C-alpha positions in Angstrom: 119.7 93.2 127.7 120.5 89.5 127.5 122.3 89.9 130.7 120.7 93.1 132.3 117.4 92.2 132.4 116.2 96.6 132.5 114.1 97.0 129.2 116.3 100.1 128.1 119.4 98.0 128.2 117.9 96.8 125.0 117.6 100.0 123.7 120.8 101.1 124.4 121.8 97.4 122.5 119.4 98.6 119.3 121.8 101.9 119.0 125.2 100.6 119.2 124.0 97.8 116.7 122.3 100.3 114.3 119.2 99.1 114.2 117.8 102.3 116.3 119.4 106.0 116.5 119.8 107.8 119.5 117.6 110.4 117.6 114.5 108.2 118.3 114.9 108.9 121.9 113.4 111.0 124.0 114.1 112.4 127.9 111.3 111.9 129.7 112.2 115.0 132.0 113.0 116.8 128.8 108.9 116.1 127.9 107.5 116.8 131.2 108.9 120.2 131.3 108.2 121.0 127.6 112.0 121.0 126.3 111.2 118.2 123.9 107.7 117.9 122.7 105.9 114.3 123.9 103.9 112.2 121.3 102.7 114.0 117.8 99.5 111.4 117.8 97.4 109.4 119.3 99.1 106.6 116.9 102.7 107.2 118.5 103.7 105.1 122.0 105.4 106.1 125.1 107.9 103.5 126.5 109.1 104.4 129.9 112.2 101.9 131.1 112.4 102.3 135.0 116.0 100.4 135.8 118.5 101.5 138.5 118.9 100.9 141.7 116.4 101.8 144.2 118.7 103.0 146.7 119.7 105.7 144.0 116.3 106.5 143.7 115.7 107.0 147.8 118.7 109.3 147.6 117.4 111.3 144.6 114.3 111.7 146.4 116.4 112.8 149.6 118.1 115.5 148.0 115.1 116.7 146.0 112.3 116.8 149.4 115.3 118.5 151.4 115.7 120.9 148.6 112.0 121.8 148.6 112.0 122.1 152.1 115.2 125.0 152.3 113.0 126.3 149.7 110.0 126.3 151.5 108.2 124.5 148.7 105.8 122.2 149.1 104.8 120.6 152.7 107.2 119.3 154.9 106.4 114.8 155.7 106.5 114.1 159.3 107.2 110.2 158.5 108.2 108.8 162.3 108.7 110.9 165.7 112.4 109.5 165.1 113.8 107.5 162.5 115.0 103.8 163.4 118.3 104.0 161.8 120.5 106.9 162.7 
């Protein structure tokens, strides 16, 4: 956390330092899929640490979008007449 300004990096440091166990961390994807419970009560707080490189988000979104089009899920978006960068 001292070298990488991403909130989640501090959580991993805390695990490494023995101040937090991996059992105390949940994956947001597992919560949204219903595989892991979210909050047990209104007093609990969920902290989402978003990190990474935006280009990875674009690449991941492209895969999801193309898969949805192939499977006929959702709506095809026409973002431009022709892409600027080919």
